C-alpha positions as CSV (number, residue, x, y, z in Angstrom):
1,M,7.9,11.2,7.3
2,A,7.0,8.8,10.1
3,T,8.2,5.3,10.4
4,P,5.7,2.4,10.2
5,S,5.7,2.0,14.0
6,E,4.6,5.6,14.6
7,K,1.0,6.6,15.0
8,I,-0.7,8.8,12.4
9,A,-4.0,10.5,13.0
10,V,-6.5,11.8,10.5
11,L,-9.2,14.2,11.7
12,G,-12.3,14.1,9.5
13,G,-14.5,11.4,8.3
14,G,-15.4,12.9,4.9
15,S,-14.1,11.6,1.5
16,F,-10.7,13.4,1.6
17,G,-9.9,12.4,5.2
18,T,-10.9,8.8,4.5
19,A,-8.8,8.7,1.3
20,I,-5.8,10.0,3.2
21,A,-6.3,7.6,6.1
22,N,-6.5,4.7,3.7
23,I,-3.3,5.6,1.8
24,V,-1.4,6.1,5.0
25,A,-2.6,2.7,6.4
26,D,-1.8,1.0,3.1
27,N,1.7,2.3,3.5
28,G,2.1,0.4,6.8
29,H,1.3,3.1,9.4
30,A,-0.9,2.8,12.4
31,V,-3.8,5.1,11.6
32,T,-6.5,6.4,13.9
33,Q,-9.3,8.3,12.1
34,W,-11.5,10.7,14.1
35,M,-14.9,11.7,13.0
36,R,-18.0,13.0,14.8
37,D,-20.5,10.6,13.2
38,E,-20.9,7.4,15.2
39,D,-22.8,5.7,12.3
40,I,-19.8,6.2,10.0
41,V,-17.4,4.9,12.7
42,A,-19.7,1.8,13.1
43,S,-19.8,1.2,9.4
44,M,-16.0,1.4,9.1
45,R,-15.6,-1.0,12.0
46,T,-18.0,-3.6,10.6
47,I,-17.6,-3.4,6.8
48,N,-14.3,-1.5,6.3
49,E,-16.1,1.2,4.2
50,N,-17.2,4.8,4.6
51,S,-20.5,4.2,2.9
52,R,-21.6,7.8,3.1
53,Y,-18.5,9.5,1.6
54,L,-16.7,6.8,-0.4
55,P,-19.3,4.1,-1.1
56,G,-18.0,0.9,-2.6
57,K,-14.4,1.6,-1.7
58,K,-13.0,-1.0,0.7
59,L,-10.7,0.5,3.3
60,N,-7.6,-0.9,5.0
61,P,-8.9,-2.9,7.9
62,T,-6.1,-1.6,10.2
63,I,-7.6,1.9,10.3
64,V,-9.0,2.6,13.8
65,P,-12.1,4.8,13.5
66,T,-13.1,6.7,16.6
67,T,-15.3,9.5,17.9
68,R,-12.8,10.3,20.7
69,L,-10.7,13.2,19.6
70,G,-8.1,12.8,22.3
71,E,-7.6,9.1,21.5
72,A,-6.9,10.0,17.9
73,V,-4.4,12.8,18.3
74,Q,-2.6,11.9,21.5
75,D,0.9,10.6,20.8
76,A,0.4,10.8,17.0
77,A,3.5,11.7,15.1
78,I,1.6,13.3,12.3
79,I,-1.9,14.6,12.3
80,F,-3.8,15.2,9.0
81,V,-6.6,17.7,9.5
82,A,-9.4,17.2,7.0
83,I,-12.1,19.2,8.7
84,P,-14.5,21.5,6.9
85,S,-13.3,25.1,7.2
86,K,-16.4,26.2,9.2
87,A,-15.6,23.7,12.0
88,F,-11.8,23.8,11.7
89,R,-11.0,26.2,14.6
90,S,-13.5,24.5,16.9
91,V,-12.1,21.1,16.4
92,M,-8.5,22.3,16.8
93,Q,-9.6,24.0,20.1
94,Q,-11.0,20.7,21.3
95,A,-7.8,18.9,20.2
96,R,-5.3,21.3,21.8
97,P,-5.2,19.7,25.2
98,F,-4.0,16.5,23.6
99,L,-1.3,18.0,21.3
100,N,2.4,18.6,21.9
101,A,5.0,20.7,20.2
102,N,6.7,17.7,18.6
103,Q,3.8,16.7,16.5
104,I,3.5,17.5,12.8
105,L,0.1,19.0,11.6
106,V,-0.9,18.9,8.0
107,S,-4.0,20.7,6.8
108,T,-5.8,19.2,3.9
109,T,-8.7,21.7,4.2
110,K,-9.4,24.2,1.4
111,G,-10.9,27.6,2.2
112,I,-10.6,30.6,4.4
113,E,-12.1,31.2,7.8
114,E,-15.1,33.5,7.4
115,N,-14.7,35.6,10.5
116,G,-11.0,36.2,10.5
117,F,-10.2,35.7,6.8
118,L,-7.4,33.3,7.9
119,M,-6.0,30.3,6.1
120,M,-6.3,27.0,7.8
121,S,-2.5,26.9,8.4
122,Q,-2.8,30.2,10.3
123,I,-5.6,28.6,12.5
124,L,-3.3,25.7,13.2
125,E,-0.6,28.1,14.3
126,Q,-3.0,29.9,16.6
127,E,-4.8,26.9,18.1
128,S,-2.0,24.4,18.6
129,P,1.4,24.2,20.3
130,C,2.9,22.5,17.2
131,D,5.8,24.2,15.4
132,K,5.7,21.9,12.3
133,I,2.7,22.8,10.2
134,G,2.2,22.0,6.6
135,V,-0.5,22.3,4.0
136,L,-1.4,19.5,1.5
137,S,-3.2,20.8,-1.6
138,G,-3.4,20.4,-5.3
139,P,-5.6,19.9,-8.2
140,N,-7.0,16.6,-6.9
141,L,-10.2,15.1,-5.7
142,A,-10.8,12.5,-2.9
143,K,-12.2,10.0,-5.3
144,E,-9.1,10.3,-7.5
145,I,-6.9,9.7,-4.5
146,A,-9.0,6.8,-3.2
147,Q,-8.8,5.2,-6.7
148,R,-5.1,5.8,-6.9
149,V,-5.5,7.9,-10.1
150,L,-2.4,9.9,-11.0
151,T,-2.9,13.4,-9.7
152,G,-0.9,16.4,-8.6
153,T,-0.4,17.2,-4.9
154,V,1.8,19.8,-3.2
155,I,2.8,20.0,0.4
156,A,4.4,23.1,1.8
């Protein structure tokens, strides 16, 4: 795992990405969270809340929300990818110029790509220069994680 001085990126502004970003920030890491929606970025900057996907849950104020993908992933030690499966490949193609082989990619996305019947980890292998790729999954929900409810999670 990264040391507190290393940068961690979370791609995705939904409930799961936001819950992951918050836990990582609460553990003392520098977190940049990328999302497409400027309104959610503005909300997180002003009220420390993702009012669309985790309403009422105050977030760690050190999370840096951004709509600039390169800013989020460049020089991040670990990148959690919490993008819906239908946009997963496209986002990774956009991120590729900012990635390097030493970074760790962790997919939190459930599902299979419709056109190629590929798992998200296979898309990460195809669309990134990174050698270290993991998958975080389990019988858990973003709201449970955000509330710190005991739940099961596996990373492989």
